[in-house]
N, C-alpha and C positions, 0 to 999 in steps of 0.2 A: 230725606232731613232738610232742614232748614239752609239758607245759604252761609249762614256764619259755621253751622256744624260742619258742613261740606267744604269750607275754606281750611278749616282746621284739621280735616283729615286728610284733606289732597296736598296742603302745603301750597296754595296759590292764592292770590289776589282775588278779590271780589269781581273786578270788572273782567277779568280771564274768566273766573267763574260761571258770569253772567253770558258772556259771549258762547260759551260751550254749552249751557243750557239754552238758548237761543238757537242754535244750530240743532240741537236735539229736539227742539217742538217744532221748527222747520221739516225736518224729514220724518216727524210723525211718531217720533218715540217716546214723546212725554207731552203732556197738556196740562195747561194751566187754565185759571180761571179767576176774575176778579176778587178778593178777600179769600180764597182758599189756597192752600198748598199744592205746589205742582205733584202731578203723579205720573206714575209711570203706566202707559198704554198697556192694559191686559193683554195679552195674548195665549191661546192656549197652546196646552203642551198636552202630547201623546205620551212622552214616558216623562219620569223623573227629572229634573234638571241634574246635569252633570255638576261635580264639585268642582270649583273654580281654582285657578292659580292664586288664591287669595291667603295671604296670611294675616293675622290679626296681632297686633301688639297691644295688649292692656293695660294701662296705667293711669293713676289717679292725677297724674299733673300733666297738661297740655303742651303741647311742644314748646311753645314760648317759654314757658316757664321752668323748662328741664334744665338741670344742671348740667355745663360743659362739658362732664368727662358723659352723661348718659346720651347727651345728643349724639356726641361722637360717636359711640356705639351704635346707636340707631340709624346714623348715617352710614355706615360702614355697614351694617346689617342689610339695608335697603338695597346696596350697591352688590352684594353679594346673592342676595335672594335675584333681583334683576337679571343677572347674568345666567342663571341658573332658569328662568321664566317664571319665576314667581313675584307677585308684588305685594310689599308691605304696607299696611294701614296700621296707623296709630288711633286708638281709639281710648280718648280720656273720658270716660263715663264714670261718674260717682256711684251711679245705681248698681253698678258691678261690683261695687265694693262695701256696700252697705246693706242694708235690712231688706232690701229689693232685688238682693244679688241673683237667686236664683230664677225668678221672673226675666231679669236684663241678658242674663246667660243664654237661656232658652231661647231669648227672641234674637239675638245674634244669632246662634245657633242656626237658627230656621231661618232667617233673613240672607244672613252673610255667605252661609255655607263654605266656610274657611275649609282649606287644606292643613291648616296648622295653625297653633296657637304660640304666642309669646307672653308671659306674664311678667310683668315690672310692679315692683313696692305691691305683691300681690299677700292678701291674706289668708292666715288658716284656713279658715271657711272656703275660702274661693281655691286654695290648693286642693283641698278634700274633694271638692266638687268636679274639680277635672279628673282628679284619679281616680275618683269612683267611675266616672263614666270612660275612663280608659282614652279620652280624647287626646291625638297627637299634640304633645305639649312642651315646652322648655320652659323652666323659669329662670329669668335672670332676677338672681338673689339668694337668697338661702333656702334651703327647703324646712318645712316644718316635720315634727316626727308624724310617722303614720301614714305620709304621703309619698306614693311611689311613681314620680317624676324626676324627668333629668333636671339637674340644674347646674347654673355657671354664678360663682361669686367668688370675692376675697376670704381667704380664710381667718374671720373674724375670730374663731376660738383661739387660734394659734396666734394672731396679733395682740389679743388683749393679756394672753399667757405671756408674751416677748416682754409687754411695756411693765405688767407687773414688774418682771424681773429687771427691768433697767431702771425702774426706781428704786429698787431696793439694791442693785449696784451701786446707787448714787447715795445710798446711807438712808432713804426715805424708811421711814419705818410707820406712818400714818399718811394714807392715801386714799382717794375716792376716785369711784366709775362714775361720771354724769352721763345718764344715759337717758333716753328718751322711753317715756311708757308706751310705746307703739304696740307692742307686741309682736312686732316683726322678727321673723327667724334668727335673723343676723345679730340683732340687738341682744336676743336672748343668749346666743352662742357665745357672745362677746361678754355678757356677765358671767358665765362658766367658764371661762376661759380665764378670766381675771381672778377669780377666784382659786382657780386650780395653780395660775402663778404663784399665789400668796402661799397655799398650801404646801407646794412644792418646796418653799425655800428653807423650812424647818425654822423659821424665827419665830418664837413664843412673843416677843416685842414688835412683830407686826400687827397693824390694825388697819385691815382695808374693808371697805365699805362700798354699797352700792346705793347711788342716790339716783331717783327717777322725777322726770319732770314731764309736764304735758305738752310741750315744744313752746310754749307762748315766753315771753320776753320776760314777764312779770314774776311767772313762777320761775323762770331760772335764776331770775336775780332773787328770789326769797329763798330759794335752797342756800345760794352763796351765801348771802347774809348769815343763813344758819349754820353754814359750814365757820364761816369766819369767828362766829360768836363762841364755838366750840371753847370749851375751858383747853384742851389741847387740840388745837384745829390741825386740819390736814397738812402736810409740805408738800404734796404733789397730786396733780388731777389728772385723770384720763377722761377725754371730753370724745363723745360720740358725735360724728355727722360735722362736718368740715363748717356749717352755716352756723351753728351754735359756738363754735371757738369764738366767731365775733363777739357774739354777747357777752361770752364769759370774761375775755382779754378787755372789752370795755367796762363791764361792769369791776372787775376787780382794779382795774388803774382808778376809776371813779373812788371807789373805796379805798384808795391808799394802798392796795396790797400790789406788790411790785412783782413782776414776774420777770426772771426767775428767782430773785433775791429771796422773796418770802415765798411764793408758790412755784413749783416747776410743772408744766404742762407738757402735754403730750396730745396729739390730735389723732384719733382712731384713723380719721380718714384725711385725704386731701385732695384740695380743689385750686385751682389756679390762682384765686383771689388770695390764698395764705401767704402767695409768692410775694404780696408787696405788704405784708404786715410788719412791724415793727416792735418786739424783736422778734427773728425770723422763727417760725412755727415747726417745732419738732413734729413729724409726722411719717405715716406710710403713706408713701407713693405707688401707685399701681400704675404700671406701663399701660396706658390706654389702648396703642395697638394689639399689644398681647391679648388683653380682655375682649377686645373688639372681635379677633379672629376665632377666641374660643368661642364665644356666644354663637357667629354665624357657622361654625364649624359643626356647633351642636344643633343648631336649628336644621341647618340644612342637612346633616345625618339622620335626623328625625323624620324630615320630609322624604327622602329617597327612600329610607328603608320602611317606613310606615309602622315601627315598631315603638312603644313606647316602654322604653326601660327605665329603669330607676338610677342611670348612671349620674356621677356626679364629677364637679369640676371645683375644685378650689386652688386660689391663686395665691401664693403669699407675697405681699407688695413690700418694696424695698423701704428699709427704716430709714429714715433723714435725720441725722442726730444734730439737732441747730438750738438755737440759744435758749429757747424755751425751756429745755431740758436741765440746763445749768449745770454746774461744775459738782464733784462728788461733796458730800456734806460731812464736816468732822464730827457733828452730832445734830440731831433734829434741834429746830431752834422755833420759839413762838414766833408769831408775826409781829407783835409790838407789846408794850406793857397795857397797853389801852386795851387792848384786845383780852389778855390774859384776867383783868379785870372784870369781864363781862359774864354772865351767867350763861352756862350752858344749855345748849338749844338744838336737839336732834331733829333734823329733816325728816320729813317721810320718805320711806324708802318703800 
């Protein structure tokens, strides 16, 4: 690989990498020539190479762009594996998550020969590929249907079922789950739990809907505008992914919609930056140390046993009841007279 990719994989500075490469060239392990990439010096082997102690973490997000929570459990996993004699390498390879997935993964298997895999932000196709090949693998995230691999994640279904109950307990009868159309198993579980929470309440006047967006600021704004312009706009909203809470609250404020006076809000996920927001955001807070330990234990157990079993570990975060949830409603109320007069617009769901 090139210098930029090696720096990202090994989490080292370019100067450090170049010194290491110069040393490897001096001792004859690699060679380089002008205008060509460095090459490992070929050596004949009488037998097939043994599997290394390398564990590959596959993700779509490079280390420098990972959220603090993801960075924390990744570092904890690395330390745990190193104590047990393994080395964790992070591969942020978009090809492994797209149309060239099969070719990219087969190349990684052949070239890297890892003893285990950790999948983060994995697609359904990727999970099924590893499941069919029975490769030693742990999913950090929710597992798709038909996949027989162990996974560790938050209990999204239970969280969103609980969130719907919290809205109903506050007197809300019109509320929305704003969810990315990612196709991620956790987001699909969220939708099921949200609808289950409404169905279990036995309230015929409850109107809950799921609104999906493509993750862009423009699309989130369009979906919010459509919600606000409804003849009977929602009085509460559950937002998936902490980063989207920033967009939602900013756009509502700019549109003259007050939180929680006009719309109550719960964040399905929590990140440290939500602690700096005003009003304070009601959210589900996962203990980072607990999650990191569960992930490390699952990966280590998989490596030491060599057994690929469809075990699961779902952790229910703690709900923090903060200002954006608001007080109990006496009765559902419109946003404003101006909004009531607008024509009804139903967002794409």
